[in-house]
N, C-alpha and C positions, 0 to 999 in steps of 0.2 A: 528605182534609181534616182527619182526626183530630188530627194534631199542631198544626194551626193554630188549632183552635177549643177545644181542651181542654189546659190546662197539665199535668194529670196524665199524659196521653198523651205530651205533648211531653217530659216528664222521664223517661218510661219507654218511649222509642221502640223499643228492641230488643224488649221483650216485646210491644208493640202490633203491630209488623210480623211477629213470629213467629206470633202468633195469627191475623193476617190471612192469612199464608202457609198455615197449616194449614187455615183455612176455605176459601181459594180452591182448595186441592187436594181438599177434601171435596166442594165444590160441582161441580167439574169432573171428579170421579172420576179424578184423576190420581195418587193414591197408589200407589206400587209399591215393592218392595224396592230397586230400582235408585235411585229418587229419594231414599229414606230413607238409603241408603248414601252417596250423593253428598252429601246435606245434612250427614251426620255426618263424612265424611272430607275433603271439599273445603276447609272452613274451617281445617283444622289447620295448613296451611303458612302462611297469613296470620297466624293466631293466634300461632304460634311466632315468626314474624318480629317481630310487635308486642311480644311478651314479651321476646325476647332484646335487641332494640333498646332497649326500655324500660329494661332493666337496665343496658345499656351507657351510655345517656344519663343515667341516674340517678347514676352514679359519675363521669361525665366532664362533667357539665353546667357546673360552675364553670370548667373549662378552655375549654369552648366559648364561654361568655359572656365570658371574659377576652379570647379571640382576637377576638371580634366587637367588643368595646369598643375594642380596639387598631385594628381596621380602620376603625371609625367616626370615629376621630380623624384619619384620612387622607382619607376620602371622605365626602360627605354621605349622609344616610339614603336619600334618594330614588334616588340612583345605586346604592347598595347593594341596595335593594329591586328595582330594575330588573334588576341582574345576578343576584340571587337567583332571581327569577321565570324569567328566560331560561335560566340554567344548569340549574336544577332541572328545567325543562321538557324540555330536551334530554337531560340525563344520566339522566332517569328511564327512558329507553328501554334503558339498559344496567344500571342498579342496581335497576330495577323501580319502579313507582309507589308501592309500599308503603314501601320504604326512603326514597324521595324525600320522601314525606309526613312520615315520622318526623323526617327532617332539617329539613324546613320548620318543624315545630312547635318544635323547639329554637331555631332561628334567630329565629322570630317572638317567642318568649318572651324571648330575650336582647335584643331591640330595645327593650323597655321602653316600648311605645307605649300610648296610651289604647285602651280596649276597642273602640271603633267602628273606629278605624284598623287595629287588629290584625285584626278580622274582615274588613274590606275587603281587606287585603293577602292574608290567608289564602285567601279565595274566589278572587281573581284568580290566585294561585299554583296553586290546585287545578285551575282550568280549564287552566292551562298544563301542569301535570303530566299531567292526563288526556289532553290532546292529544299531548304529546311522547312519552309512554310507548308510544303506538300505532305508533311508527316501526319497531320491531323485533318479532320474534315472542316475545320474552321480557319485554317491557316491562309488559304487562298481559294478563289473560285474553282480552280481545276480539281482540287481534292474534294471539295464539296460536291461537285458534279459527279465525280467518281463514285462516292458513297451513295449518292441519290440514284445513279444508274444501276448500281449493283445491289440495291436494297432488297432484302429478302433472302439473299444468298447466305450460306453459313459463314459466321465470323465477320460479317460486314457491319462495322460499327465506327465509333469515333476514331479509334486507333487503327482501323483497317489499312489506310495508306502506309502507315509505318510498318505494318506487318509484311506487306508485299514489296515495298521499295526501300525500307529502312536500311537494309544491308548494303544498298547502293548509295543512298543519300548521305548517311552518316560519315563514311570514309570520304565522300566528296566534299562535304563541308569542312572536315578537318584538313583535307588536302589543299583546299583553297586558302585556308588560314596559313598553312605552311608556305604556300606559294607567295603570299604577301610579304614574307620575310625577305625575299630576294629583291623586292622593289624598294628603292630608297630615293630620297630627294633632299632638298634643302628647305630650311624654314623660310617662311614668307608671311608678312603681316598684311599684305595687300588684299588677299582674298577675304580675310576676316574683317578688315576695315570696310571693304566694299559691301559685304553682306550686312554689316551692322547699319551702314548708312542707308542701304536700300530697303531694309525691312520696315515698311510702313503698313498701316491698316489697309490702305488701298491695294498694296502689292499682295497682301495675304488674300484679299478677295479675288484679284485678277488671277493669281496662281490657282486658286480653287476652281474658278470658272474655266481656265485652260485645261485643267485635268478633267473636268466634266465634258468638255468638247472632245477631248482626246479619247476618253472611254466610249463616248457615243460613236465616234468615228470607227473605233475598233469593232463595235457591235454591228454597225452597218457593213463593214468589210467582211466580218464573219458571216453575216446573212447573205451577202452577195456571192461569196465563194462557196456557200453550202451545196449548191447543185454539183459543183465539181468534186467536192469532198465526198458527197453521197454516191456519185456515180463511179469515180475513178480511184478513190483513196481507201475507203473503208474495207474493201475486199482484198487489199494487197497482202502479200506475204509479210510476216512480221519483220523480217530483215529489211525489206524495202520500205515498209511503213516507218520504221525507225528513222531512216534517212529522209524520207519524204516529210516527216514532221519538223524538219528544219524550217519549214514554212512558218512555224510559230514565232520565228524571229520578227515577222512583220504582221502576223495575225494573232488575235487573242487565243492563247493556248486553251483557255476554258471552253471556247466555242469549238475548237478542234476536238477536245476531249468529249464534249457533248455529242458530236457527230460520230466519233470513232468507237468509244467504249461501249461494250455490249456484254450481257451475261453469257452470250454464246462464245465469247473469246476464251482462249486458254490463258492460264496465268502468265505464261511467257509472252504472249501477245500483248496483254495488258501492261506488263512491266516494260516491254519494248516501247510501246506507244507513249507511256507516261514519261519515261526517261528521255526519249527523243524530244518531247514537247518541253520538258522542264529545262533541259540543257540549252536547246536552241533559243528559248525565251530570253536568255541573257545576252544574246549576240548583238542585238540592235535595240534601240530605245523603245520602239513600239511593242517589243516582245513580252514585256511584263510590267505590271504596275510599279514595282520598286524602281525599275529603270526610268519610267516616265516621271515619277515624283522627284527622283534624285537629279535627273538631267535638267528638269525645269528649275529646281531650286539652285543648283550649282552652275547653271548655264553651260552645260556640256553639249556640244554640237553632235550631230549625227556622225560626221566624219571622225571626230575625236573618239567617240564611243566605239565605232567600228574598228579603229586601228588596233585596239586590244580585244574588244568583244568578239570579233569574228575569229581571229586565230585561236583565242582561248577556248571559245565555244567548239570550234572544229576539233581542237586537240582533245577536249573532253568527250566529244562524240566518238572519236576513234577509240579512246581508252575504254569507254563504256560498251562500245560494240564488241571489243575483244573480250571484255568481262562477260557479256551476255551470251555471246555465240561461239567464242573460240576457246577460252580457258575452261 
């Protein structure tokens, strides 16, 4: 609740979650050399990707914006946003969720929309990227962990995630694209101007370091909560597990997947666990890497994200529960 009730916490979310992660590990006595090493090493790949892409986009931004301006002269904004959300959702399974989020930020900035519409489109797109990236074993850490945990079972390979959850994810990505058509706003050049003025080499470095601290914080949080997950969550009925996995809105869903997924689980249990984690991951900023990157770059606050992220996420949770267990 910290980021929602205190503006200082909201503006220093990385530090707050880092402290909470350390405290959770202390309370649960989960500190170990392995966890510390993981927290120091694991964020490096994400940080480098954010830094390198930040530099590339810094020097190519004007060309990207010119290309998007040319496209928008041919097709309306709503159709463009629909295509952006759907294409980034699916292609994130190949280029990874991190790169897809960085591309999203540049596109959103180039659209020159008012802040509310910009936030709405970003959140919907991050839900799409979070879902679509799980279709292959390289799209995001959760799907990589799924394949690693089930390795040796028949049919478990690069496309295994798509085989077991593709029929849920593909309609979801298309549905999110259609949903975006109902959101509309007015043009604004203020967001673009501010972004161009603010994008300096120092800011590229600072943003990358913030992402590093954020991911480190999530690893510590996941480690601190592991005893609770191991003792109370992994043995739950799949229907209950589906809803309990809304905790991935604030915890790293890859950590939750590592604790929950087992070869002993039925296909329905695996599907339920994965869909619960993937959908809830879009509800709040800490829930997924695309959220973190987009919120940092576009300066979206926790409250602003939750206004759409929570109701949209809960709505999707209800729909998918009906698909999984009722229909």
